[in-house]
N, C-alpha and C positions, 0 to 999 in steps of 0.2 A: 362778729358774725352779722349783726344787723337784723332788721325785720324781714321776714319772708311773707309772701302772700300766696294763699292757695285759693283756687276757684272751687266753689262748692255749688252743686245743683240741688235745690231743695224742691221736693214735690209736695204740694199742698192740695187738699181736697177743695179748697175755695181760693179764689184769687186774692193776692195781696201785692203790695209794691207795684202798682199798675204800670209805672213807666218802664219797667224792665221785664215784662211778662211775655210768655208764650203759652198758648193753651194746646195741649196734646190730648188725643183720644186714646185711652189705654183701657182695654177690656170693657168697652162701652161706658166708661166713666171719664169725665173731664177732669184732668189734673192740670194744675198751674205749675209751670216751671219758672223758677226765678234764679238768676245767677247773682251770687253775693261774693264779696271778697272778705275772707276772715284772716285776722292777723295770727301768724304763727311765730312764736319766739322760743328761745332756748331757756330752759329752767336748769339751774345747776344745783345738785344735791351735794353738799360738802360735809364730810364726816366731822363730828365733834368729839369722837372718841379720842382719849389721850394717846392711845397707841397707834391710831390711824389718822390723826389730825392732818389736814392738808389734802387728804385723798378726796377726790370728787368724781362725780359722774354727770354728764350733760345730756339732756334729752329735750324733746320739744314739749311745749305746754300740752299739746294734744296727746302725746304719749304718756305724760304724767297723769293726765285725766283718765286715760284708758287703764293705766296700771292701778290706779286707786279703785276704779270700777271693778276691774278683774279681781283684785284682792277682796273687795267688799262682797263679791259674789261667792267667795270662798271663805267667808267668815270674819274678815277684818272689820272690827268696830273701832273707828278712829277715836282716839282719846282727845284730840284737839292739840293744837300747837301752842308753844309758849311765846308770849308777847316778845317781840324782838327788842323793844326798848332802845331804839337807836337814836337818830338825830332829832333835832328840834321840830322839824316839819312833821315827821312821823308821830312824835309824841303829841303835838297839838291835834293832829288828826285823830289819834287814838283817844285823847281826852274827850273829844266831841262824840265820837261814835262807839268807843270801847273796842277792845280787841276781841274779834269774833272767833279766834282760834282756828282759822281756816287753813287749808292746804292749797287752795286753788291759785291764788295770786302770789308769786314769789316776792316776799317782803322781809326776808332775812329771819323769818320765824324759825323756831327750833322745835323738832320733834323730841319726845321723851325717848329714853332708851327702851322702855317697855313697848311703846307704840311702834318704834322702828323694828324691833324684833318680831312683834305680832304681824306687821306688814310683811316682813321677810317670810315668816311661817306660812302666811296665807298665799303669797306668791308661789312658794314651794308646793303648796297643796294644789294650786291652779295648774302648775307645770305637770305635776303627777297626774292630774285629771286628764289633761290633754294627751299625755303620752299613753295612759291606760285605755282611754276611749278611742284612740286613734283619730281624734277630731283635730282638724287643722286650726290652730290658734288664730291664724291670719284670716280665716273665714268669718270669725266673729269680731276680731279686733284688727282691722286692716293696717293699723300703724305699728302693731307690735309683732315681734318675732319671739320664738322661744329663747334666742340668744339675748335679746334685750331684757326679757323678763328674768332670765337667769342672772344676768349681770346686776340688775337692780336688786334682786333677791339677795345676792351675795353682799352687795353694798349695804343694804339695810341691816343685815345680820351683824355688821360691825358696831351697831348701836346708834345713838343719837346723831342727828344731822340737821343742818340748816337748809332752808329752801331759798335759794338766791336767784335774783334776776341775772341775765347775761349782761355784764357791765358794758360790753361793746354794743349791745343792741337796744338797751333801754336807758334812756337818758332823762 
């Protein structure tokens, strides 16, 4: 799938990145508008459950970030991931810096079954909240829909999974 680029407008109360700035007057305050390009790539969540091995779901890194934020707002407390312990390059890097146990960067790390199920439960709680409150999920998380949240919730309920980079887009 390769790398995709999105254009983002950032409003800041004071100027930065002078070579790409425009200043606008908004409600009698000066705001600086800067255009930046941010890298968007695919994150693949691959099931490690014995009965569902090989099953996967692909989302963007921004959706993955929003899903974790949404789950955290509804009680998810990440346990941390398990060191992938893969190739020589990765091992040398981890020897120097240690494994941080993060979820952000897809590095073949593995979630525990307990953590995956907790993530699923909190996404279910989030869905229930948005349905009961009649609040539109997309108004708070523009990259998520109830369908995406529901699919990831069901996937996480299967148990442990790995967080993989898109092999076609990341070399």
